[in-house]
C-alpha positions in Angstrom: -7.1 19.5 17.5 -5.9 19.1 13.9 -8.7 19.5 11.4 -8.3 18.0 7.9 -10.5 18.5 4.8 -10.8 15.0 3.3 -12.0 16.5 0.0 -8.6 17.9 -1.0 -6.7 16.5 -4.0 -8.0 13.0 -4.8 -10.5 13.1 -1.9 -9.8 9.4 -1.4 -9.5 7.0 1.4 -5.8 7.5 1.4 -6.2 10.8 3.2 -8.4 9.0 5.8 -5.9 6.2 6.5 -2.7 8.2 6.6 -4.1 11.2 8.5 -5.0 8.9 11.5 -1.6 7.2 11.3 0.1 10.5 11.7 -2.3 11.6 14.5 -1.5 8.4 16.3 2.2 8.8 16.1 2.3 12.5 17.0 -0.2 12.1 19.8 -2.5 14.7 18.3 -6.4 14.5 18.2 -7.7 14.7 14.7 -11.0 15.7 13.1 -11.6 14.8 9.5 -14.4 16.4 7.5 -15.6 15.7 4.0 -14.2 12.2 4.1 -13.9 10.7 0.6 -16.1 13.6 -0.7 -14.9 13.2 -4.3 -15.7 9.5 -4.6 -18.8 8.1 -6.3 -20.0 6.8 -2.9 -18.7 9.5 -0.5 -18.1 9.0 3.2 -16.5 6.0 5.0 -17.0 2.5 3.6 -16.5 -0.7 5.5 -12.8 -0.9 4.7 -12.2 2.6 6.0 -14.1 1.9 9.2 -12.0 -1.2 9.7 -8.8 0.7 9.0 -9.7 3.4 11.5 -10.5 0.8 14.2 -7.3 -1.0 13.5 -5.2 2.1 13.9 -7.2 2.9 17.1 -6.4 -0.5 18.5 -2.7 0.1 18.0 -2.7 3.2 20.2 -5.8 2.8 22.3 -7.5 5.7 20.6 -11.1 6.7 21.0 -13.3 7.3 17.9 -16.3 9.5 17.4 -18.5 9.3 14.4 -16.8 6.3 12.8 -19.5 4.4 10.9 -20.3 3.5 7.3 -21.4 6.5 5.4 -20.0 9.1 7.8 -18.4 12.2 6.3 -16.8 13.4 9.5 -15.1 11.7 12.4 -12.8 12.4 15.4 -9.7 10.3 16.3 -8.2 10.8 19.8 -5.0 8.7 20.2 -3.9 7.1 23.5 -0.6 7.4 25.2 1.5 5.0 23.1 1.7 2.7 20.1 1.7 -0.8 21.5 2.7 -4.1 19.9 0.7 -7.3 20.1 -1.4 -9.7 18.1 -4.5 -8.5 16.3 -7.3 -9.8 14.1 -9.1 -7.3 11.8 -12.2 -8.2 9.8 -13.4 -5.9 7.1 -16.6 -7.9 6.6 -16.8 -7.1 2.9 -14.6 -7.4 -0.2 -12.9 -4.1 0.9 -9.2 -4.3 0.5 -7.2 -6.1 3.2 -3.9 -4.9 1.7 -5.0 -1.3 1.8 -5.8 -1.7 5.5 -2.3 -3.2 5.9 -0.7 -0.3 4.1 -2.6 2.2 6.2 -1.4 0.8 9.5 2.2 0.1 8.4 3.6 3.5 9.3 2.2 3.2 12.8 3.3 -0.4 13.3 6.8 0.4 12.1 7.1 2.8 15.0 5.4 0.7 17.7 7.1 -0.2 21.0 7.0 -3.9 20.3 6.5 -6.3 17.3 3.0 -6.7 15.8 1.3 -9.7 14.3 -2.0 -9.2 12.5 -4.5 -11.3 10.6 -6.5 -9.2 8.2 -9.6 -10.6 6.3 -11.4 -9.0 3.4 -10.7 -8.6 -0.4 -7.2 -9.4 -1.5 -7.1 -9.1 -5.4 -8.9 -6.1 -6.8 -8.6 -2.8 -8.7 -7.2 0.3 -6.9 -5.4 -1.7 -4.2 -1.9 -3.3 -4.2 -1.8 -7.1 -4.4 0.2 -8.8 -1.6 3.1 -9.3 -3.9 3.6 -5.6 -4.4 3.8 -5.1 -0.6 6.1 -8.1 -0.2 8.5 -7.6 -3.0 8.4 -3.9 -3.8 7.6 -1.9 -0.7 8.8 -4.1 2.2 12.5 -4.3 1.0 12.7 -0.5 1.0 11.0 -0.2 4.4 13.7 -2.7 5.6 16.4 -0.3 4.4 14.7 2.4 6.5 15.0 0.2 9.6 11.7 -1.8 10.0 11.1 -5.4 9.0 7.7 -6.1 7.3 6.6 -9.6 6.4 3.3 -10.4 4.7 1.9 -13.8 3.8 -1.1 -14.6 1.6 -3.2 -17.2 3.5 -6.2 -17.3 1.1 -7.1 -15.2 -1.9 -10.4 -13.2 -1.9 -12.1 -11.4 -4.8 -14.8 -8.9 -5.5 -17.7 -9.1 -4.6 -17.4 -11.9 -2.0 -14.1 -11.2 -0.3 -13.3 -13.7 2.4 -9.6 -13.6 1.7 -6.9 -13.5 4.4 -3.4 -12.2 4.8 -1.0 -12.5 7.8 1.2 -9.5 8.6 4.2 -9.3 10.9 6.1 -6.1 11.7 9.4 -5.7 13.6 9.4 -2.0 14.4 12.5 0.3 13.8 14.0 0.5 17.2 15.6 3.9 16.6 13.0 5.2 14.2 13.0 5.2 10.5 16.1 6.3 8.5 15.9 8.4 5.4 15.9 6.6 2.0 17.8 7.7 -1.1 17.0 6.3 -4.5 18.6 8.5 -7.1 20.4 6.0 -9.3 18.3 3.9 -11.6 20.6 1.0 -12.3 20.0 -1.8 -14.7 16.9 -4.0 -14.7 17.3 -7.5 -16.2 15.1 -10.0 -14.5 11.4 -9.8 -13.8 9.5 -12.2 -11.5 5.7 -12.6 -11.3 2.8 -14.7 -10.3 -0.4 -15.4 -12.3 -3.0 -16.6 -9.8 -6.5 -17.9 -10.7 -9.0 -19.4 -8.4 -11.5 -22.0 -9.6 -10.7 -21.2 -13.2 -8.3 -24.0 -14.2 -10.5 -25.3 -17.0 -10.3 -21.9 -18.7 -6.5 -21.8 -18.3 -6.7 -18.3 -17.0 -3.4 -18.3 -15.1 -1.5 -19.7 -18.0 -3.1 -17.2 -20.5 -2.3 -14.2 -18.3 1.2 -15.4 -17.7 2.0 -16.3 -21.3 0.8 -12.9 -22.7 2.7 -10.9 -20.1 5.9 -13.0 -20.6 5.8 -12.5 -24.4 5.6 -8.8 -24.1 8.4 -8.5 -21.4 10.8 -10.9 -23.1 10.1 -9.1 -26.4 11.4 -6.0 -24.6 14.7 -7.8 -23.7 13.9 -8.8 -20.1 14.3 -12.2 -18.5 11.1 -13.4 -16.9 10.3 -16.0 -14.4 6.5 -16.3 -14.0 4.7 -18.6 -11.5 1.3 -20.0 -12.5 -1.1 -20.9 -9.6 -4.5 -22.5 -10.0 -5.9 -22.0 -6.5 -8.8 -23.8 -5.0 -8.7 -22.3 -1.5 -10.6 -19.1 -2.3 -14.3 -19.1 -1.6 -15.1 -17.5 -5.0 -13.6 -17.6 -8.5 -11.2 -14.8 -9.4 -7.8 -14.0 -10.8 -5.0 -11.5 -10.7 -1.5 -11.0 -12.2 1.5 -9.3 -10.4 5.1 -8.7 -11.6 8.0 -7.1 -9.8 11.7 -6.4 -10.3 14.7 -4.7 -8.7 17.6 -2.9 -10.4 21.3 -3.2 -9.7 21.1 -0.1 -7.4 18.1 -1.3 -5.4 15.4 0.6 -7.3 12.1 -1.3 -7.3 9.2 -1.6 -9.6 6.0 -3.6 -9.8 2.7 -3.7 -11.8 -0.5 -5.7 -11.4 -4.0 -6.1 -12.6 -7.0 -7.9 -11.1 -9.5 -10.0 -13.1 -12.9 -8.6 -13.7 -16.0 -9.3 -15.7 -15.4 -8.6 -19.3 -11.6 -8.6 -19.0 -9.9 -11.4 -20.9 -6.8 -13.1 -19.4 -4.8 -11.8 -22.4 -5.8 -8.2 -21.8 -4.7 -8.5 -18.2 -1.3 -9.9 -19.2 -0.9 -7.1 -21.8 -1.9 -4.4 -19.4 0.6 -5.5 -16.7 3.5 -5.8 -19.1 2.7 -2.4 -20.6 2.5 -0.6 -17.2 5.7 -2.1 -16.0 7.5 -1.2 -19.3 6.1 2.3 -19.1 7.5 2.8 -15.6 10.8 1.3 -16.7 11.1 3.5 -19.8 12.3 6.7 -18.0 14.8 7.4 -15.2 12.4 6.7 -12.3 13.7 4.7 -9.3 10.2 3.6 -8.3 7.0 2.5 -10.0 4.0 4.9 -10.1 2.4 3.3 -7.0 5.5 2.9 -4.9 6.2 6.6 -5.5 3.2 7.6 -3.3 3.5 4.6 -0.9 6.9 5.8 0.3 5.7 9.3 1.3 4.4 8.5 4.8 7.5 6.5 5.8 9.8 9.3 4.5 7.7 11.9 6.4 8.2 10.0 9.7 11.9 9.3 9.1 15.0 11.2 10.4 16.6 13.1 7.6 15.7 13.7 3.9 14.5 11.0 1.6 14.8 11.4 -2.2 13.5 9.3 -5.1 12.6 9.8 -8.8 9.1 9.1 -9.9 8.1 7.8 -13.4 4.6 9.3 -13.5 2.8 11.9 -11.4 -0.4 10.5 -9.8 -3.2 11.9 -7.8 -2.2 9.8 -4.8 1.3 11.1 -4.9 0.1 14.7 -4.8 -2.4 13.9 -2.1 0.2 12.2 0.1 2.7 15.0 -0.2 0.0 17.5 0.6 -1.1 15.5 3.6 2.4 15.1 5.2 3.0 18.8 4.9 -0.1 19.3 7.0 1.6 17.4 9.8 4.9 19.3 9.6 7.1 17.4 7.1 8.9 19.4 4.4 8.3 18.5 0.8 10.2 19.6 -2.4 9.5 18.7 -6.0 11.8 19.3 -8.9 10.6 17.5 -12.1 10.7 13.7 -11.3 12.5 14.3 -8.0 10.6 13.9 -4.8 12.3 15.1 -1.6 10.7 14.7 1.8 12.4 15.8 5.1 10.9 13.8 7.9 9.8 14.5 11.4 12.2 12.1 13.1 9.6 10.2 15.1 11.0 7.4 17.2 9.1 4.6 18.9 9.4 5.6 22.6 8.0 9.0 21.7 5.1 7.8 19.7 1.6 8.8 20.8 3.1 11.5 23.0 
């Protein structure tokens, strides 16, 4: 049995989600201790419990000790990663997109397509918005051999949640191929969406969009920003996301959720500033994509390489984690190099 100390590096839920993904694909039982030990509320929260159960459903795993507040648990994968249709309810405003991100490596190596409905929080801090997964991560996963589609059904915000996304994955039939992103290329056009729910009278979507647009166009970029005043969400809320691709296929995104005390203008300025910061150097990913690619590269055949704009705790944690499962990692300044395990679908889960 593999034993993993969840207090290492960032000590976050990232180690929980991706450790079970690798255990599922390698067919190895896993015991995690000190889960989320460095967080203000340590132990498993509702979104982590839901993610573990979702991963277990994909490979018929058995779980021991998986409950809210638990600091240790055991995950014993079944014989294969199966496709099918699933519905996963977090039950709180815990992030539905983080659950999707956690099961994506497993789903991309399943033996059949997967369709899933995931309900929970959709737009919030410390989690990617749907647009980042759709427009930034998914195109690169497609280059590696798996097709990922995600659709926002209904926004959901903290603290009520009740949002919904629909996820569809066509697995890579021969396994994931290595990805190389070493040429930055030129970035000229930025797209984005400013979404506000039940806040039309305050013009929140327009104010977020206008502030962000002004900063990006002032930096010489062409911007196309959609404004959406949504009424389908069960609670008021807002969020802004932008994304772009370079002439060589490098991809970047930035986002910010609404929160009490944050003006629409501050959200727009933050998003523009973060995107411009990540575009300022020679990186071929944004700061969040840099760590999101690590699990896929670690499962691929061959060596993946990309250039990161900023070192983050999640990048260090993900690189540490995949080394525990046998992938080879090399860092040289902004260069990240991951030699993968070459997992293919018909060998998944043993």
